[in-house]
A tleap script that builds the chain and sets N, CA, C and O, in Angstrom:
source leaprc.protein.ff14SB
mol = sequence {
  NMET GLU SER VAL ASN ALA ALA THR ILE ARG
  ALA ARG MET LEU ASP VAL VAL ALA ALA VAL
  PRO GLU GLY ARG VAL ALA THR TYR GLY ASP
  ILE ALA ARG LEU ALA GLY PHE PRO ARG HIE
  SER ARG GLN VAL GLY VAL ALA LEU ARG GLU
  PRO GLY ASN GLU VAL PRO TRP HIE ARG ILE
  VAL ASN HIE GLU GLY ARG ILE SER ARG ARG
  GLY LEU ASP GLY SER ASP GLU LEU GLN ARG
  TYR LEU LEU GLU ALA GLU GLY VAL ALA PHE
  ASP ALA GLU GLY ARG ILE ALA LEU ARG GLN
  TYR ARG TRP GLU MET ALA CARG
}
set mol.1.N position { 15.548 15.452 -13.492 }
set mol.1.CA position { 15.144 14.073 -13.326 }
set mol.1.C position { 14.998 13.425 -14.693 }
set mol.1.O position { 14.553 14.062 -15.647 }
set mol.2.N position { 15.367 12.176 -14.781 }
set mol.2.CA position { 15.257 11.459 -16.039 }
set mol.2.C position { 13.799 11.314 -16.455 }
set mol.2.O position { 12.901 11.289 -15.613 }
set mol.3.N position { 13.577 11.219 -17.754 }
set mol.3.CA position { 12.234 11.013 -18.263 }
set mol.3.C position { 11.898 9.527 -18.181 }
set mol.3.O position { 12.638 8.684 -18.687 }
set mol.4.N position { 10.783 9.217 -17.543 }
set mol.4.CA position { 10.368 7.822 -17.414 }
set mol.4.C position { 8.909 7.698 -17.815 }
set mol.4.O position { 8.132 8.646 -17.694 }
set mol.5.N position { 8.549 6.514 -18.293 }
set mol.5.CA position { 7.160 6.305 -18.683 }
set mol.5.C position { 6.364 5.725 -17.522 }
set mol.5.O position { 6.923 5.350 -16.491 }
set mol.6.N position { 5.060 5.659 -17.705 }
set mol.6.CA position { 4.168 5.198 -16.636 }
set mol.6.C position { 4.482 3.768 -16.212 }
set mol.6.O position { 4.389 3.441 -15.029 }
set mol.7.N position { 4.849 2.921 -17.152 }
set mol.7.CA position { 5.161 1.528 -16.810 }
set mol.7.C position { 6.386 1.451 -15.904 }
set mol.7.O position { 6.431 0.625 -14.992 }
set mol.8.N position { 7.371 2.297 -16.145 }
set mol.8.CA position { 8.569 2.324 -15.306 }
set mol.8.C position { 8.232 2.825 -13.907 }
set mol.8.O position { 8.717 2.286 -12.912 }
set mol.9.N position { 7.406 3.852 -13.838 }
set mol.9.CA position { 6.988 4.378 -12.536 }
set mol.9.C position { 6.287 3.289 -11.740 }
set mol.9.O position { 6.606 3.067 -10.572 }
set mol.10.N position { 5.338 2.612 -12.366 }
set mol.10.CA position { 4.593 1.561 -11.666 }
set mol.10.C position { 5.498 0.411 -11.257 }
set mol.10.O position { 5.322 -0.158 -10.180 }
set mol.11.N position { 6.462 0.058 -12.095 }
set mol.11.CA position { 7.392 -1.024 -11.746 }
set mol.11.C position { 8.212 -0.654 -10.516 }
set mol.11.O position { 8.423 -1.492 -9.639 }
set mol.12.N position { 8.674 0.583 -10.443 }
set mol.12.CA position { 9.432 1.025 -9.264 }
set mol.12.C position { 8.565 0.993 -8.012 }
set mol.12.O position { 9.021 0.616 -6.933 }
set mol.13.N position { 7.319 1.390 -8.173 }
set mol.13.CA position { 6.398 1.367 -7.035 }
set mol.13.C position { 6.158 -0.060 -6.548 }
set mol.13.O position { 6.126 -0.308 -5.342 }
set mol.14.N position { 5.992 -0.985 -7.467 }
set mol.14.CA position { 5.780 -2.383 -7.080 }
set mol.14.C position { 7.010 -2.950 -6.387 }
set mol.14.O position { 6.882 -3.782 -5.488 }
set mol.15.N position { 8.199 -2.514 -6.791 }
set mol.15.CA position { 9.422 -2.948 -6.100 }
set mol.15.C position { 9.399 -2.502 -4.640 }
set mol.15.O position { 9.798 -3.256 -3.752 }
set mol.16.N position { 8.936 -1.288 -4.392 }
set mol.16.CA position { 8.859 -0.788 -3.015 }
set mol.16.C position { 7.792 -1.555 -2.239 }
set mol.16.O position { 8.025 -1.952 -1.097 }
set mol.17.N position { 6.631 -1.767 -2.842 }
set mol.17.CA position { 5.563 -2.521 -2.173 }
set mol.17.C position { 6.066 -3.910 -1.784 }
set mol.17.O position { 5.754 -4.403 -0.700 }
set mol.18.N position { 6.834 -4.532 -2.653 }
set mol.18.CA position { 7.353 -5.879 -2.387 }
set mol.18.C position { 8.236 -5.915 -1.146 }
set mol.18.O position { 8.401 -6.970 -0.534 }
set mol.19.N position { 8.801 -4.782 -0.771 }
set mol.19.CA position { 9.703 -4.730 0.385 }
set mol.19.C position { 8.981 -4.509 1.714 }
set mol.19.O position { 9.598 -4.646 2.770 }
set mol.20.N position { 7.698 -4.174 1.686 }
set mol.20.CA position { 6.960 -3.935 2.936 }
set mol.20.C position { 6.840 -5.269 3.677 }
set mol.20.O position { 6.265 -6.218 3.145 }
set mol.21.N position { 7.374 -5.349 4.894 }
set mol.21.CA position { 7.392 -6.633 5.609 }
set mol.21.C position { 6.040 -7.023 6.211 }
set mol.21.O position { 5.160 -6.187 6.419 }
set mol.22.N position { 5.916 -8.283 6.474 }
set mol.22.CA position { 4.718 -8.823 7.115 }
set mol.22.C position { 4.474 -8.114 8.445 }
set mol.22.O position { 5.409 -7.857 9.204 }
set mol.23.N position { 3.216 -7.802 8.714 }
set mol.23.CA position { 2.859 -7.146 9.964 }
set mol.23.C position { 3.055 -5.643 9.965 }
set mol.23.O position { 2.877 -4.995 10.996 }
set mol.24.N position { 3.419 -5.085 8.827 }
set mol.24.CA position { 3.617 -3.640 8.679 }
set mol.24.C position { 2.775 -3.135 7.526 }
set mol.24.O position { 2.387 -3.901 6.644 }
set mol.25.N position { 2.493 -1.839 7.537 }
set mol.25.CA position { 1.758 -1.215 6.445 }
set mol.25.C position { 2.504 0.027 5.985 }
set mol.25.O position { 3.373 0.548 6.684 }
set mol.26.N position { 2.148 0.486 4.800 }
set mol.26.CA position { 2.642 1.752 4.263 }
set mol.26.C position { 1.465 2.422 3.572 }
set mol.26.O position { 0.505 1.759 3.180 }
set mol.27.N position { 1.545 3.732 3.426 }
set mol.27.CA position { 0.479 4.448 2.731 }
set mol.27.C position { 0.820 4.547 1.245 }
set mol.27.O position { 1.960 4.330 0.835 }
set mol.28.N position { -0.193 4.879 0.457 }
set mol.28.CA position { 0.039 5.089 -0.969 }
set mol.28.C position { 1.092 6.172 -1.166 }
set mol.28.O position { 1.958 6.047 -2.032 }
set mol.29.N position { 1.022 7.224 -0.375 }
set mol.29.CA position { 2.002 8.302 -0.464 }
set mol.29.C position { 3.401 7.861 -0.085 }
set mol.29.O position { 4.378 8.290 -0.698 }
set mol.30.N position { 3.504 6.998 0.933 }
set mol.30.CA position { 4.814 6.468 1.325 }
set mol.30.C position { 5.465 5.739 0.155 }
set mol.30.O position { 6.643 5.939 -0.143 }
set mol.31.N position { 4.676 4.890 -0.501 }
set mol.31.CA position { 5.208 4.087 -1.602 }
set mol.31.C position { 5.653 4.988 -2.743 }
set mol.31.O position { 6.733 4.795 -3.301 }
set mol.32.N position { 4.830 5.968 -3.091 }
set mol.32.CA position { 5.191 6.888 -4.169 }
set mol.32.C position { 6.487 7.628 -3.837 }
set mol.32.O position { 7.370 7.751 -4.685 }
set mol.33.N position { 6.596 8.117 -2.607 }
set mol.33.CA position { 7.798 8.864 -2.190 }
set mol.33.C position { 9.034 7.976 -2.229 }
set mol.33.O position { 10.071 8.375 -2.760 }
set mol.34.N position { 8.931 6.779 -1.673 }
set mol.34.CA position { 10.085 5.879 -1.636 }
set mol.34.C position { 10.498 5.403 -3.028 }
set mol.34.O position { 11.660 5.064 -3.251 }
set mol.35.N position { 9.549 5.378 -3.961 }
set mol.35.CA position { 9.862 4.992 -5.341 }
set mol.35.C position { 10.480 6.145 -6.124 }
set mol.35.O position { 10.956 5.961 -7.244 }
set mol.36.N position { 10.470 7.344 -5.521 }
set mol.36.CA position { 11.059 8.496 -6.193 }
set mol.36.C position { 10.059 9.363 -6.934 }
set mol.36.O position { 10.445 10.232 -7.716 }
set mol.37.N position { 8.777 9.132 -6.693 }
set mol.37.CA position { 7.726 9.886 -7.365 }
set mol.37.C position { 6.698 10.378 -6.341 }
set mol.37.O position { 5.557 9.915 -6.332 }
set mol.38.N position { 7.103 11.312 -5.482 }
set mol.38.CA position { 6.266 11.701 -4.343 }
set mol.38.C position { 4.912 12.305 -4.700 }
set mol.38.O position { 4.022 12.341 -3.850 }
set mol.39.N position { 4.734 12.766 -5.897 }
set mol.39.CA position { 3.452 13.380 -6.272 }
set mol.39.C position { 2.578 12.428 -7.085 }
set mol.39.O position { 1.640 12.862 -7.754 }
set mol.40.N position { 2.877 11.152 -7.030 }
set mol.40.CA position { 2.161 10.167 -7.845 }
set mol.40.C position { 1.514 9.064 -7.009 }
set mol.40.O position { 1.517 7.904 -7.420 }
set mol.41.N position { 0.968 9.397 -5.860 }
set mol.41.CA position { 0.403 8.356 -4.992 }
set mol.41.C position { -0.765 7.621 -5.641 }
set mol.41.O position { -0.982 6.446 -5.346 }
set mol.42.N position { -1.510 8.269 -6.502 }
set mol.42.CA position { -2.616 7.574 -7.179 }
set mol.42.C position { -2.113 6.482 -8.109 }
set mol.42.O position { -2.807 5.495 -8.349 }
set mol.43.N position { -0.909 6.660 -8.630 }
set mol.43.CA position { -0.336 5.631 -9.499 }
set mol.43.C position { -0.043 4.342 -8.737 }
set mol.43.O position { 0.017 3.267 -9.335 }
set mol.44.N position { 0.138 4.443 -7.433 }
set mol.44.CA position { 0.351 3.236 -6.623 }
set mol.44.C position { -0.885 2.351 -6.723 }
set mol.44.O position { -0.769 1.142 -6.925 }
set mol.45.N position { -2.056 2.940 -6.585 }
set mol.45.CA position { -3.296 2.177 -6.718 }
set mol.45.C position { -3.442 1.555 -8.088 }
set mol.45.O position { -3.892 0.416 -8.211 }
set mol.46.N position { -3.066 2.295 -9.123 }
set mol.46.CA position { -3.120 1.764 -10.488 }
set mol.46.C position { -2.200 0.553 -10.604 }
set mol.46.O position { -2.585 -0.479 -11.154 }
set mol.47.N position { -0.992 0.686 -10.088 }
set mol.47.CA position { -0.026 -0.416 -10.166 }
set mol.47.C position { -0.523 -1.647 -9.418 }
set mol.47.O position { -0.350 -2.772 -9.887 }
set mol.48.N position { -1.132 -1.440 -8.266 }
set mol.48.CA position { -1.605 -2.573 -7.465 }
set mol.48.C position { -2.774 -3.294 -8.120 }
set mol.48.O position { -2.993 -4.477 -7.858 }
set mol.49.N position { -3.521 -2.608 -8.959 }
set mol.49.CA position { -4.663 -3.234 -9.638 }
set mol.49.C position { -4.264 -4.006 -10.886 }
set mol.49.O position { -5.073 -4.761 -11.424 }
set mol.50.N position { -3.042 -3.834 -11.354 }
set mol.50.CA position { -2.622 -4.534 -12.564 }
set mol.50.C position { -2.572 -6.035 -12.316 }
set mol.50.O position { -2.048 -6.481 -11.295 }
set mol.51.N position { -3.113 -6.809 -13.240 }
set mol.51.CA position { -3.098 -8.264 -13.053 }
set mol.51.C position { -1.686 -8.828 -13.123 }
set mol.51.O position { -0.823 -8.313 -13.834 }
set mol.52.N position { -1.479 -9.884 -12.379 }
set mol.52.CA position { -0.215 -10.607 -12.466 }
set mol.52.C position { 0.869 -10.169 -11.513 }
set mol.52.O position { 1.898 -10.838 -11.419 }
set mol.53.N position { 0.681 -9.056 -10.788 }
set mol.53.CA position { 1.748 -8.688 -9.859 }
set mol.53.C position { 1.607 -9.525 -8.594 }
set mol.53.O position { 0.500 -9.801 -8.133 }
set mol.54.N position { 2.717 -9.911 -8.060 }
set mol.54.CA position { 2.755 -10.791 -6.887 }
set mol.54.C position { 3.349 -10.046 -5.695 }
set mol.54.O position { 4.306 -10.510 -5.075 }
set mol.55.N position { 2.783 -8.908 -5.388 }
set mol.55.CA position { 3.277 -8.100 -4.273 }
set mol.55.C position { 2.249 -8.108 -3.146 }
set mol.55.O position { 1.081 -8.411 -3.386 }
set mol.56.N position { 2.662 -7.782 -1.925 }
set mol.56.CA position { 1.725 -7.764 -0.799 }
set mol.56.C position { 0.840 -6.514 -0.816 }
set mol.56.O position { 0.980 -5.628 0.028 }
set mol.57.N position { -0.051 -6.461 -1.770 }
set mol.57.CA position { -0.939 -5.318 -1.984 }
set mol.57.C position { -1.734 -4.951 -0.737 }
set mol.57.O position { -2.068 -3.786 -0.522 }
set mol.58.N position { -2.029 -5.942 0.069 }
set mol.58.CA position { -2.880 -5.720 1.243 }
set mol.58.C position { -2.202 -4.874 2.315 }
set mol.58.O position { -2.869 -4.413 3.241 }
set mol.59.N position { -0.902 -4.661 2.212 }
set mol.59.CA position { -0.172 -3.878 3.210 }
set mol.59.C position { -0.178 -2.381 2.917 }
set mol.59.O position { 0.450 -1.606 3.637 }
set mol.60.N position { -0.876 -1.973 1.876 }
set mol.60.CA position { -0.922 -0.563 1.496 }
set mol.60.C position { -2.294 0.005 1.867 }
set mol.60.O position { -3.332 -0.514 1.455 }
set mol.61.N position { -2.273 1.084 2.655 }
set mol.61.CA position { -3.502 1.710 3.150 }
set mol.61.C position { -3.461 3.208 2.865 }
set mol.61.O position { -2.439 3.737 2.428 }
set mol.62.N position { -4.571 3.881 3.114 }
set mol.62.CA position { -4.572 5.320 2.853 }
set mol.62.C position { -3.902 6.094 3.994 }
set mol.62.O position { -3.509 5.511 5.004 }
set mol.63.N position { -3.779 7.397 3.822 }
set mol.63.CA position { -3.034 8.230 4.781 }
set mol.63.C position { -3.681 8.302 6.157 }
set mol.63.O position { -3.049 8.745 7.115 }
set mol.64.N position { -4.928 7.873 6.263 }
set mol.64.CA position { -5.604 7.836 7.564 }
set mol.64.C position { -5.438 6.486 8.262 }
set mol.64.O position { -5.934 6.292 9.372 }
set mol.65.N position { -4.742 5.559 7.612 }
set mol.65.CA position { -4.602 4.223 8.179 }
set mol.65.C position { -5.817 3.355 7.931 }
set mol.65.O position { -6.062 2.392 8.657 }
set mol.66.N position { -6.572 3.694 6.914 }
set mol.66.CA position { -7.775 2.937 6.568 }
set mol.66.C position { -7.581 2.182 5.257 }
set mol.66.O position { -6.742 2.538 4.429 }
set mol.67.N position { -8.369 1.143 5.096 }
set mol.67.CA position { -8.421 0.431 3.827 }
set mol.67.C position { -9.209 1.301 2.859 }
set mol.67.O position { -10.297 1.772 3.189 }
set mol.68.N position { -8.668 1.516 1.670 }
set mol.68.CA position { -9.379 2.296 0.660 }
set mol.68.C position { -10.434 1.418 0.003 }
set mol.68.O position { -10.154 0.291 -0.404 }
set mol.69.N position { -11.629 1.936 -0.094 }
set mol.69.CA position { -12.742 1.178 -0.676 }
set mol.69.C position { -12.513 0.963 -2.170 }
set mol.69.O position { -12.170 1.892 -2.900 }
set mol.70.N position { -12.709 -0.277 -2.607 }
set mol.70.CA position { -12.506 -0.626 -4.005 }
set mol.70.C position { -13.795 -1.008 -4.716 }
set mol.70.O position { -13.826 -1.054 -5.946 }
set mol.71.N position { -14.841 -1.278 -3.982 }
set mol.71.CA position { -16.080 -1.693 -4.637 }
set mol.71.C position { -16.704 -2.879 -3.944 }
set mol.71.O position { -16.501 -3.093 -2.749 }
set mol.72.N position { -17.450 -3.637 -4.685 }
set mol.72.CA position { -18.248 -4.713 -4.115 }
set mol.72.C position { -17.643 -6.097 -4.319 }
set mol.72.O position { -18.334 -7.096 -4.118 }
set mol.73.N position { -16.396 -6.183 -4.705 }
set mol.73.CA position { -15.810 -7.488 -5.009 }
set mol.73.C position { -15.286 -8.237 -3.788 }
set mol.73.O position { -14.784 -9.352 -3.931 }
set mol.74.N position { -15.386 -7.667 -2.612 }
set mol.74.CA position { -14.935 -8.343 -1.399 }
set mol.74.C position { -13.482 -8.123 -1.053 }
set mol.74.O position { -13.011 -8.637 -0.039 }
set mol.75.N position { -12.747 -7.363 -1.873 }
set mol.75.CA position { -11.321 -7.179 -1.600 }
set mol.75.C position { -11.075 -6.360 -0.337 }
set mol.75.O position { -10.023 -6.494 0.288 }
set mol.76.N position { -12.030 -5.515 0.046 }
set mol.76.CA position { -11.867 -4.738 1.284 }
set mol.76.C position { -11.817 -5.670 2.488 }
set mol.76.O position { -10.954 -5.538 3.356 }
set mol.77.N position { -12.749 -6.608 2.527 }
set mol.77.CA position { -12.791 -7.569 3.626 }
set mol.77.C position { -11.576 -8.486 3.592 }
set mol.77.O position { -11.025 -8.839 4.635 }
set mol.78.N position { -11.161 -8.870 2.387 }
set mol.78.CA position { -9.978 -9.721 2.251 }
set mol.78.C position { -8.743 -8.993 2.759 }
set mol.78.O position { -7.919 -9.588 3.453 }
set mol.79.N position { -8.601 -7.723 2.428 }
set mol.79.CA position { -7.443 -6.954 2.881 }
set mol.79.C position { -7.402 -6.904 4.401 }
set mol.79.O position { -6.347 -7.111 5.002 }
set mol.80.N position { -8.525 -6.635 5.017 }
set mol.80.CA position { -8.564 -6.591 6.483 }
set mol.80.C position { -8.212 -7.960 7.064 }
set mol.80.O position { -7.436 -8.048 8.015 }
set mol.81.N position { -8.772 -9.017 6.501 }
set mol.81.CA position { -8.492 -10.377 6.968 }
set mol.81.C position { -6.994 -10.681 6.884 }
set mol.81.O position { -6.411 -11.201 7.835 }
set mol.82.N position { -6.374 -10.358 5.749 }
set mol.82.CA position { -4.946 -10.634 5.561 }
set mol.82.C position { -4.094 -9.837 6.545 }
set mol.82.O position { -3.133 -10.368 7.102 }
set mol.83.N position { -4.434 -8.580 6.761 }
set mol.83.CA position { -3.678 -7.763 7.712 }
set mol.83.C position { -3.838 -8.281 9.133 }
set mol.83.O position { -2.858 -8.369 9.873 }
set mol.84.N position { -5.054 -8.625 9.521 }
set mol.84.CA position { -5.267 -9.160 10.864 }
set mol.84.C position { -4.528 -10.479 11.049 }
set mol.84.O position { -4.033 -10.760 12.141 }
set mol.85.N position { -4.447 -11.285 10.006 }
set mol.85.CA position { -3.707 -12.550 10.077 }
set mol.85.C position { -2.217 -12.312 10.301 }
set mol.85.O position { -1.521 -13.181 10.825 }
set mol.86.N position { -1.724 -11.132 9.904 }
set mol.86.CA position { -0.321 -10.765 10.112 }
set mol.86.C position { -0.111 -10.038 11.436 }
set mol.86.O position { 1.006 -9.626 11.749 }
set mol.87.N position { -1.174 -9.879 12.210 }
set mol.87.CA position { -1.059 -9.236 13.513 }
set mol.87.C position { -1.357 -7.754 13.539 }
set mol.87.O position { -1.164 -7.110 14.570 }
set mol.88.N position { -1.822 -7.192 12.436 }
set mol.88.CA position { -2.161 -5.772 12.380 }
set mol.88.C position { -3.564 -5.595 12.961 }
set mol.88.O position { -4.503 -6.275 12.547 }
set mol.89.N position { -3.701 -4.680 13.922 }
set mol.89.CA position { -4.986 -4.454 14.589 }
set mol.89.C position { -5.677 -3.210 14.038 }
set mol.89.O position { -5.031 -2.258 13.599 }
set mol.90.N position { -6.993 -3.245 14.075 }
set mol.90.CA position { -7.835 -2.129 13.659 }
set mol.90.C position { -8.587 -1.611 14.875 }
set mol.90.O position { -8.937 -2.382 15.768 }
set mol.91.N position { -8.839 -0.295 14.911 }
set mol.91.CA position { -9.654 0.242 15.999 }
set mol.91.C position { -11.134 0.111 15.633 }
set mol.91.O position { -11.472 -0.436 14.583 }
set mol.92.N position { -12.002 0.609 16.492 }
set mol.92.CA position { -13.447 0.478 16.289 }
set mol.92.C position { -13.935 1.195 15.029 }
set mol.92.O position { -14.981 0.841 14.484 }
set mol.93.N position { -13.191 2.196 14.564 }
set mol.93.CA position { -13.561 2.922 13.345 }
set mol.93.C position { -12.910 2.349 12.092 }
set mol.93.O position { -13.055 2.910 11.006 }
set mol.94.N position { -12.193 1.235 12.236 }
set mol.94.CA position { -11.569 0.601 11.082 }
set mol.94.C position { -10.229 1.182 10.689 }
set mol.94.O position { -9.784 1.005 9.554 }
set mol.95.N position { -9.576 1.875 11.614 }
set mol.95.CA position { -8.261 2.466 11.338 }
set mol.95.C position { -7.153 1.616 11.938 }
set mol.95.O position { -7.336 0.923 12.938 }
set mol.96.N position { -6.009 1.696 11.296 }
set mol.96.CA position { -4.783 1.071 11.788 }
set mol.96.C position { -3.955 2.173 12.442 }
set mol.96.O position { -3.861 3.276 11.903 }
set mol.97.N position { -3.362 1.891 13.580 }
set mol.97.CA position { -2.490 2.865 14.246 }
set mol.97.C position { -1.179 2.936 13.465 }
set mol.97.O position { -0.301 2.088 13.625 }
set mol.98.N position { -1.061 3.957 12.620 }
set mol.98.CA position { 0.137 4.074 11.786 }
set mol.98.C position { 1.399 4.240 12.622 }
set mol.98.O position { 2.466 3.778 12.217 }
set mol.99.N position { 1.301 4.884 13.770 }
set mol.99.CA position { 2.486 5.020 14.632 }
set mol.99.C position { 3.021 3.659 15.064 }
set mol.99.O position { 4.222 3.504 15.288 }
set mol.100.N position { 2.160 2.701 15.178 }
set mol.100.CA position { 2.563 1.369 15.623 }
set mol.100.C position { 2.908 0.437 14.466 }
set mol.100.O position { 3.869 -0.326 14.561 }
set mol.101.N position { 2.147 0.484 13.377 }
set mol.101.CA position { 2.271 -0.520 12.323 }
set mol.101.C position { 2.920 -0.023 11.037 }
set mol.101.O position { 3.166 -0.814 10.126 }
set mol.102.N position { 3.201 1.275 10.951 }
set mol.102.CA position { 3.806 1.795 9.721 }
set mol.102.C position { 5.216 1.247 9.569 }
set mol.102.O position { 5.994 1.212 10.522 }
set mol.103.N position { 5.523 0.822 8.360 }
set mol.103.CA position { 6.844 0.306 8.013 }
set mol.103.C position { 7.887 1.376 8.313 }
set mol.103.O position { 7.714 2.536 7.938 }
set mol.104.N position { 8.961 0.992 8.983 }
set mol.104.CA position { 9.995 1.939 9.405 }
set mol.104.C position { 10.586 2.726 8.237 }
set mol.104.O position { 10.878 3.913 8.383 }
set mol.105.N position { 10.764 2.094 7.093 }
set mol.105.CA position { 11.323 2.786 5.922 }
set mol.105.C position { 10.389 3.889 5.429 }
set mol.105.O position { 10.831 4.829 4.769 }
set mol.106.N position { 9.106 3.776 5.747 }
set mol.106.CA position { 8.117 4.735 5.257 }
set mol.106.C position { 7.992 5.960 6.154 }
set mol.106.O position { 7.327 6.926 5.781 }
set mol.107.N position { 8.609 5.940 7.312 }
set mol.107.CA position { 8.471 7.072 8.249 }
set mol.107.C position { 9.349 8.229 7.855 }
set mol.107.O position { 9.356 9.257 8.531 }
savepdb mol mol.pdb
quit
């Protein structure tokens, strides 16, 4: 495999995130795998936190179909609001049915 730096890895991951369609979700692991870096799912979170990216960050969830907690800034509630506005439903425990809402490319 070619040698790539962290910025290149994150850029590839953001390209994949940008392709996730409205009303669908993907996991951090899905994005890492589709970007060609299957063992770098934590880097997806790093890339999504970088300022200035204009990707649908809210469509990325953890492997359980849950929103990953980020802290007290309200982004957890915003992510849920944005997903629900796109038609994504949550169960009583706050999970998304990945079988129903997972992006087809991520399966």
